[in-house]
N, C-alpha and C positions, 0 to 999 in steps of 0.2 A: 504493500500500500504506500509506504514511504517513498519507494522508488518511483511509483507512478505519479505521486504528488511532486517529487523533485523534477521529473520530466516535464510535468505541466508548468512548473515555475520556469524551467529553462526555456520551454516553448514560448511562454509569455514574455520573458526577457528578450528572446530573439525577435518576437513580433514587435515589441516596443522599439528595439534598435532599428529594425527595418523602417518603422514609421518615422523615427527621428531622422534617418538618412533621407527618406522621401520628402519630409517637410523641409529639410535643408535644401534639397534639389529644387523644390517648388519655389522657395524664397529666392534662390539664385536666378532661376528662370524669370521670375517676376521682376526682380530688380535690375538684372544685368543681361539677361538673354542667354541663348544656347552657347554662344561663343565662350562665355565665362564658366560654363558648367563643366569644370574639371573635377576629377576624383579628389584632388588635393583640396579644392575649394569646398566641395561637398562635405568632406571629412572635417574640415575646420569649422564650417557652419554648424554641423551636427554634433561636434565635440566627440568624435569617435576616431579610432585609429584606421590607417589604411588596411590593416589586417582584418579589422572588423567589417569594413566595407566589402573586401574580397571574400569574406566568409559567407556573405549574403548574396552578393551580385558579382558577375564576371566583369562587366563594364558599366559605364554610365548609361548606355543605351539599354542594357539589360535591366537596369533599375527602372527606367522609364517604361519599358515594355511590360515589366512585371505588373505595374499598376494599371496599365492599359488593358492587359489581357486577363487580369484577375477581376474582371468586371462581374457584377451580380449575375448569378447563374440564371439561365432561361429554363422555364418549366420544361422538363424533358418531354412531357406529353405533347407540347407544342410542335415538336419536330418528329413526331411519329409520321408514318406514311400518310400523305394527304388523300382525301377522297377524289380530288380533281385539281386541275391547274389553278383555279381561283383560290382554293385553300392553300396551295403551295406558295402562291404569291403573297398571301396575307402572312403566312408564317415567316417568310424571308424578310418582309418589311418589319415584322415585330422584332426579329433579331437585331435589326439596325436601329429601331426606335429604342431598344434596350441600350444599345451603344450610345445613342444620343443622350439618354438620361445619365449614363456614366460620365460622358464628356462634361455635362453640366456640373456633375458632382465634383469632378477634378478641377474645373474652372477654366475660363478662357486663357488666362496667363499660362497655365501649365500646358494646355493643348497647343497654344501658339508656339511654345518652345519645343514641344514634342514633334509637331508637324514641320520639321526642318529638313531640307534635302540632305544635310550632313548626317542625319540620324539613320544609320543603317538598320536599325530595328524595324524600320518601315519596309524594308526590302523583303517581301514575302518569300523570295527565292532562297534567302539565306537564314530565315528565322524558322526553325522547326521545333524548338523546345516546348512551346506551349501553343495551343490552337488559337489562331486568329478567328474572329467571327466568320471571315470568308472561308476558312477551312470547314467550319461547321456547316455553312451554307452549301459548300461544294459537295460534301458528303451527303447531305440531305437531298440535293438535286439529283445526284448520281443514283441514289437509292430509289427515288421516285421514278426516274427515267427507266431504270432497270426493271422496275415492277410494271412498266407500261402505263403508268398513271399520267405522266406528263411527257411532252416531247420538247426537247431543246433544239431550236433551229440555228444555233451557233455551236462551235466547239466549246467544250467545258473550260479550256484555258482562256479563251477569248471572253467567255461569260464572267469568269472570276476576275479577270483583269478589268473588264468594264465596270463591274460592281465596285471594285476597290477604288477606281478612279472617280466614280460618282460619289462614293462616301467621302473620299479625301477632299473632293471639291466642295461638298457641303460643309465639312468641318472647317476647311480653309475660309469659306465665305463667312461662317459664324465667327471665326477668330478675327478676320479682317474687319468686321463690323462690330467688334468688341461685344459680341453676344446679342446685338440688337437686330436679330433676324428671327423669322419663324423657322427655327432649326428643325423641329419635328415635321412641320408642314412641308418644308422644302425637301427633306429626306424622303418622306412618304410619296410626294408627287414625282420627284425625279426617278426614284427607284421603281415606282408603279408604272411609269411610262416605259421604262426600259424593260421591265419584266413582261409587260403586255406585248412588247415587240419580239420577245425571245422565247417565252414559255407558252405552250398551248397544249 
């Protein structure tokens, strides 16, 4: 019993350290931008050692990705096989509305710093440790197509690339306008139009 309580304390301490590191990164992004987001600066701001940082994260982009990808989980029932193409489209849009909510939670300053072309964590081709929303959607679409429920009239790679670009564009617009846009409405509308043209 004592061992499991110890482990729980250790896990709590680890979680608190991760949060402190993340808050420090958020502060730096907000005050100085991505260019100043070095591991040295993050550690100084958080009051932790370099070793402590590397115990939890591989790189600064890994840190940012952790918080992007550890978004609130989507009800698994939502992504069960759809009855038809319409239901599939609704489910895909819900995945990204969930992402919009999480972007709002993290804040415009953080997301503006994260969506930076130098951030290789955005490169889906090299990020395989944790699933992006797009990986979830790709698997869902492939499963529904294999079951003969939907037909995709573009190649799956083109489909996932297009969706990533639509999502990035919506997040960029929201950041550019300092959060003063209809983020949910724009995401729903732009994804809906694309899905209407590609899924039947």
